[in-house]
MIVEX-963643 format. One record per residue (C-alpha): z, y, x; residue in one letter. Coordinates in steps of 0.05 Angstrom, whole numbers, padded with zeros to 5 digits, always signed. Layout:
% MIVEX-963643
ZYXa;...
This chain:
% MIVEX-963643
+02110+01699+02242m;+02076+01635+02217t;+02029+01652+02160i;+01987+01612+02111l;+01925+01649+02086l;+01882+01625+02028t;+01812+01652+02016g;+01801+01667+02090a;+01726+01658+02084s;+01718+01711+02031g;+01699+01784+02036f;+01770+01809+02039l;+01803+01746+02064g;+01760+01746+02127s;+01785+01815+02145r;+01857+01796+02131i;+01848+01735+02177r;+01821+01780+02233k;+01880+01827+02226e;+01932+01771+02226l;+01904+01730+02283l;+01923+01783+02334a;+01998+01781+02321r;+02016+01717+02283h;+02008+01642+02282v;+01957+01635+02227l;+01937+01574+02186t;+01881+01580+02135t;+01871+01538+02072l;+01807+01530+02032g;+01741+01493+02022r;+01707+01523+02083q;+01735+01512+02154p;+01759+01577+02184v;+01788+01577+02254g;+01825+01522+02291e;+01885+01515+02245r;+01856+01499+02177h;+01877+01457+02117i;+01818+01431+02076y;+01831+01439+02002c;+01796+01464+01939d;+01853+01496+01900l;+01811+01495+01837a;+01813+01420+01839e;+01873+01395+01879q;+01942+01409+01904v;+01943+01415+01980p;+01989+01372+02021n;+02039+01418+02055l;+02096+01367+02063q;+02097+01374+02139n;+02083+01449+02141q;+02129+01509+02147t;+02107+01581+02138f;+02145+01646+02138d;+02094+01682+02094y;+02039+01659+02047v;+01980+01706+02033i;+01939+01685+01972n;+01871+01718+01976a;+01835+01660+01942a;+01803+01669+01874g;+01740+01676+01833k;+01715+01747+01839a;+01695+01792+01781h;+01627+01779+01751s;+01598+01774+01681i;+01602+01701+01658p;+01536+01673+01633k;+01565+01615+01595n;+01630+01581+01573r;+01635+01542+01637q;+01635+01605+01679e;+01687+01636+01633m;+01731+01573+01641a;+01723+01579+01717d;+01766+01642+01718y;+01824+01602+01690d;+01810+01541+01733r;+01806+01581+01798v;+01850+01642+01789n;+01906+01613+01745v;+01907+01538+01758q;+01889+01548+01831g;+01948+01594+01840t;+01993+01544+01803a;+01971+01489+01850r;+01986+01531+01911l;+02056+01546+01886l;+02067+01472+01871t;+02047+01455+01942a;+02095+01506+01971l;+02152+01467+01938e;+02133+01406+01980q;+02149+01442+02045m;+02215+01428+02080p;+02233+01501+02072t;+02205+01551+02022l;+02169+01611+02051p;+02206+01677+02057k;+02152+01713+02018a;+02087+01704+01979v;+02035+01760+01976v;+01984+01754+01920h;+01920+01795+01920l;+01904+01820+01850s;+01863+01875+01817t;+01870+01940+01778v;+01828+01907+01725l;+01892+01875+01699v;+01905+01942+01665y;+01843+01934+01622g;+01828+02008+01623r;+01759+02041+01621q;+01785+02110+01637e;+01850+02142+01661g;+01880+02188+01713h;+01926+02163+01768l;+01952+02103+01728l;+02014+02073+01761d;+02043+02004+01763e;+02082+02014+01699s;+02016+02017+01659t;+02011+01961+01608a;+01969+01901+01627l;+01917+01901+01572l;+01858+01865+01603a;+01815+01829+01552k;+01752+01808+01588d;+01742+01740+01620a;+01767+01760+01689y;+01825+01808+01679g;+01869+01762+01637p;+01863+01707+01689s;+01890+01754+01742k;+01947+01776+01695v;+01968+01704+01686r;+01963+01690+01760a;+02008+01750+01775e;+02058+01725+01724q;+02059+01656+01755l;+02073+01684+01824v;+02128+01732+01802r;+02164+01681+01758e;+02160+01628+01812w;+02189+01676+01863g;+02246+01697+01817m;+02264+01626+01800q;+02265+01604+01873r;+02292+01667+01905n;+02227+01678+01944v;+02205+01750+01954r;+02137+01765+01923t;+02087+01822+01929a;+02028+01836+01883i;+01973+01881+01911l;+01928+01909+01857r;+01862+01931+01886l;+01805+01974+01859p;+01735+01971+01889l;+01743+01945+01960v;+01697+01976+02011v;+01677+01956+02082a;+01623+01976+02131d;+01583+01916+02106q;+01595+01919+02030p;+01585+01863+01981n;+01575+01855+01906g;+01556+01915+01864n;+01565+01963+01922l;+01517+01924+01965a;+01467+01924+01907a;+01476+01999+01900m;+01463+02009+01974m;+01400+01968+01971t;+01375+02006+01911a;+01387+02073+01945i;+01354+02050+02009r;+01292+02026+01971r;+01288+02088+01929g;+01296+02059+01859y;+01368+02079+01847y;+01379+02130+01791v;+01439+02176+01783r;+01464+02185+01712i;+01483+02256+01695g;+01520+02295+01749n;+01559+02236+01777g;+01625+02273+01769s;+01665+02212+01747a;+01718+02193+01798r;+01737+02123+01818r;+01793+02094+01860s;+01770+02054+01920m;+01803+02024+01981v;+01782+02002+02051r;+01785+01927+02064a;+01814+01937+02134d;+01870+01981+02106d;+01889+01926+02057v;+01888+01875+02113a;+01934+01918+02155a;+01988+01924+02100v;+01996+01852+02077v;+02052+01835+02126v;+02090+01898+02107r;+02082+01879+02034a;+02111+01810+02050a;+02171+01842+02084e;+02186+01889+02025v;+02160+01855+01961g;+02141+01890+01897g;+02079+01909+01857v;+02031+01961+01886y;+01965+01995+01871n;+01927+02007+01936l;+01875+02062+01939t;+01849+02110+01992d;+01882+02168+01955g;+01818+02208+01952r;+01786+02177+01891h;+01715+02200+01907p;+01665+02218+01853s;+01605+02173+01839i;+01563+02231+01866h;+01601+02233+01931d;+01594+02158+01939l;+01520+02160+01925e;+01509+02217+01975e;+01549+02182+02029a;+01508+02119+02021i;+01443+02158+02019a;+01460+02191+02085r;+01478+02124+02115c;+01412+02092+02096v;+01369+02153+02112g;+01353+02175+02041r;+01351+02250+02026t;+01341+02249+01951h;+01368+02209+01891i;+01332+02215+01825r;+01374+02237+01765t;+01370+02218+01692v;+01404+02265+01641p;+01464+02235+01607f;+01433+02243+01538g;+01372+02202+01558m;+01417+02149+01589a;+01457+02144+01525k;+01394+02129+01484h;+01374+02075+01534v;+01445+02046+01531a;+01440+02040+01455r;+01375+02003+01464l;+01410+01959+01514g;+01465+01944+01463d;+01413+01917+01415g;+01378+01875+01468i;+01442+01846+01496n;+01467+01829+01426a;+01408+01783+01421v;+01400+01755+01491i;+01469+01766+01521g;+01490+01814+01576r;+01425+01815+01615k;+01398+01885+01603f;+01430+01927+01659p;+01448+01989+01619l;+01487+01984+01555d;+01544+02026+01526s;+01596+01987+01566i;+01559+01997+01632a;+01547+02071+01616l;+01620+02081+01602q;+01639+02051+01669k;+01589+02095+01705l;+01609+02161+01672t;+01685+02156+01658n;+01737+02172+01711s;+01787+02117+01726l;+01837+02128+01781t;+01903+02095+01802f;+01965+02122+01836s;+01985+02092+01903d;+02050+02132+01909q;+02093+02070+01906a;+02056+02039+01965a;+02063+02104+02004r;+02137+02105+01990r;+02156+02033+02003y;+02100+02005+02047l;+02087+02065+02092n;+02017+02063+02063w;+01972+02112+02101k;+01901+02096+02080p;+01837+02124+02109r;+01779+02153+02069a;+01732+02101+02040v;+01671+02144+02049l;+01681+02143+02125d;+01656+02071+02122c;+01586+02099+02110f;+01583+02145+02170q;
């Protein structure tokens, strides 16, 4: 297959690229050169020139990742990158002599806008309200509507926390804190969270292109925060994690609410953060198991 991959220099995109290179003719597209076959383009600013290109599948892993925006410009970037960037990519695909057979779009479970829930499936309403989630909802809608109007198969992969042997983002910060001994567990850490391995996602994108549809991808184990903390602690050689009772953390979070109301979201623990750390939020991957032959491995094995 001939495949176009956007976002190939990113955390997940780089792993998808590695997976695809072994079996397919791969072209990458983005601001940073990746491999021999590369199209230079910033989708947040311009429509790429694909007039002389032909691809069987397009995998869109480009986008602005989830973070707390510090100002209006950073909030606007979610729309500029995730929504307008996706629209520019779709516009470029129409320039090709032949439309692709399928488009796979990497999305997030944050489109559901839920702070807690048990095995939520793909029929769950999309109620995201923060700066990031709604941009991913709109990007999904663009891809699905474009595909229906042009009879191009589309697949949407909604991902929870993505884990690899070299983690990034909040998980990397958590690992550093545990290694250095200043990480603190809140309560008993019993809240469960859906997670997925980056290499498992990379391995299923071609199957998703062949089948189409909307899918949550998880490892199916939904480990507790406690289990994740302990797995990381063993990995970095720590034998003990300090614990703060939930009641004490709740008082600190209320203090954080007051501070952040004045200076913005800079104090690390407020009621929103506490809720995320102590509420269970899991997603069902049964649709992927049924239609994509999804057989994920345990996320915690990444830390062995």
